[in-house]
C-alpha positions as CSV (number, residue, x, y, z in Angstrom):
1,M,43.2,57.5,154.2
2,S,41.7,55.6,151.3
3,P,43.4,57.0,148.0
4,S,39.8,58.4,146.8
5,F,38.9,60.0,150.4
6,A,39.3,63.9,150.6
7,L,38.2,66.0,153.1
8,H,35.9,68.3,152.3
9,P,37.9,72.0,151.2
10,Q,35.4,74.0,153.6
11,L,36.6,72.0,156.5
12,L,40.1,72.2,155.6
13,A,39.4,75.7,155.5
14,D,37.4,75.9,159.0
15,C,39.8,73.5,160.8
16,H,42.7,72.2,162.1
17,V,43.4,68.4,161.3
18,L,44.5,67.1,164.3
19,G,44.7,63.3,162.8
20,R,42.6,59.7,163.2
21,L,40.3,58.1,165.3
22,P,39.9,54.4,164.7
23,A,36.5,55.1,162.3
24,T,37.1,59.2,161.8
25,H,39.4,61.8,160.9
26,L,39.3,64.3,164.0
27,L,39.4,67.8,163.0
28,L,39.3,70.8,165.7
29,H,37.5,74.1,164.3
30,R,39.9,77.2,164.4
31,N,37.6,79.1,166.4
32,A,38.7,78.6,169.9
33,A,35.7,80.6,171.4
34,V,34.8,76.8,172.7
35,P,36.3,73.7,171.9
36,W,34.3,72.5,168.7
37,F,35.5,69.1,167.1
38,I,34.4,67.7,163.7
39,L,34.6,63.9,162.9
40,V,34.9,62.8,159.3
41,P,34.2,58.9,158.4
42,E,35.4,57.7,155.3
43,T,32.2,57.1,153.6
44,D,30.8,58.4,150.5
45,L,27.1,58.4,152.4
46,A,25.6,61.9,153.6
47,N,23.8,60.6,156.7
48,L,25.3,58.8,160.1
49,L,22.0,56.5,160.0
50,D,22.6,55.3,156.6
51,L,26.0,54.1,157.5
52,P,26.2,50.1,157.9
53,T,25.5,49.3,161.5
54,A,29.3,48.1,162.6
55,H,30.6,50.9,161.0
56,R,28.3,53.7,162.3
57,E,28.7,52.0,166.1
58,A,32.8,52.7,165.3
59,V,31.9,56.2,164.5
60,L,30.1,56.7,167.7
61,A,32.6,55.1,169.5
62,D,34.8,57.8,168.1
63,C,31.9,60.6,169.0
64,T,32.2,59.3,172.8
65,R,35.9,59.1,173.0
66,I,35.7,63.0,172.2
67,A,32.5,63.8,174.7
68,D,34.8,61.9,177.4
69,A,37.8,64.1,176.9
70,L,35.6,67.1,176.9
71,R,33.7,66.2,180.5
72,T,37.4,65.6,181.9
73,L,37.6,69.1,181.4
74,D,34.3,70.3,183.0
75,Y,32.3,70.5,180.0
76,P,28.7,69.3,181.3
77,K,26.9,69.8,178.4
78,I,28.2,68.1,174.9
79,N,26.1,69.0,171.6
80,V,26.2,66.6,168.8
81,A,25.0,67.4,165.5
82,W,25.4,66.3,162.2
83,I,23.7,68.6,159.5
84,G,25.2,69.0,156.4
85,N,23.5,71.7,154.7
86,L,26.7,73.3,153.5
87,V,29.0,70.9,153.3
88,P,27.7,67.4,151.7
89,Q,30.3,65.2,153.3
90,L,29.2,63.5,156.3
91,H,31.0,65.2,159.4
92,I,29.6,65.2,162.9
93,H,29.9,68.1,165.3
94,I,30.9,67.6,169.1
95,I,31.1,70.8,171.0
96,G,31.8,71.4,174.0
97,R,29.3,73.7,176.3
98,R,29.0,75.1,179.7
99,P,27.1,78.6,181.4
100,D,30.8,80.6,180.8
101,D,30.9,80.2,177.4
102,A,30.6,82.4,174.5
103,C,27.2,82.3,173.3
104,W,25.4,79.8,176.0
105,P,22.6,78.9,176.1
106,R,22.5,80.1,172.3
107,P,23.4,77.5,169.6
108,V,26.9,78.3,168.7
109,W,25.9,78.4,164.9
110,G,25.4,82.2,164.1
111,H,26.4,83.2,167.8
112,L,29.8,83.1,168.3
113,A,30.9,86.7,167.8
114,E,34.2,86.2,169.2
115,H,36.7,84.5,166.9
116,R,40.3,83.7,167.9
117,D,42.5,80.5,166.2
118,W,43.6,78.3,168.8
119,A,47.7,78.5,170.2
120,E,49.7,75.6,168.7
121,S,50.3,74.8,172.6
122,D,46.6,74.3,173.1
123,I,46.2,72.1,169.5
124,R,49.3,70.0,171.2
125,A,47.1,69.9,174.4
126,W,44.1,69.0,172.6
127,C,46.1,66.0,170.7
128,E,47.8,64.4,174.0
129,R,44.3,64.2,175.9
130,V,43.0,62.8,173.0
131,F,45.4,60.4,171.4
132,G,47.6,60.2,174.4
133,Q,50.6,61.6,172.4
């Protein structure tokens, strides 16, 4: 992590920090109702499409890595969003969805009544799946 880079406090409050991918910091949203990852590139830019091409492609490769991990666990729909209305720091949401999840087919924002945190064993399992550790 560059010395001037810091994750936004709201992301730290809402997520478990899993580690680093080649172009992003990987976070897992604390609400275990759905597998909800957040990737944060080290940049001062607020919009994904403003990143230089090579950086943007590296970030999207990290996104694909997470989507591929979700697909191996039978999540047929992968929601991807970079909204940033509440947290100005550029971050990308990648959420595994399937018809039996907590709020299907509605969006997760505002529709996840269930809230339970991930067990430590589940967090370790996600790290093993994504990082091979």
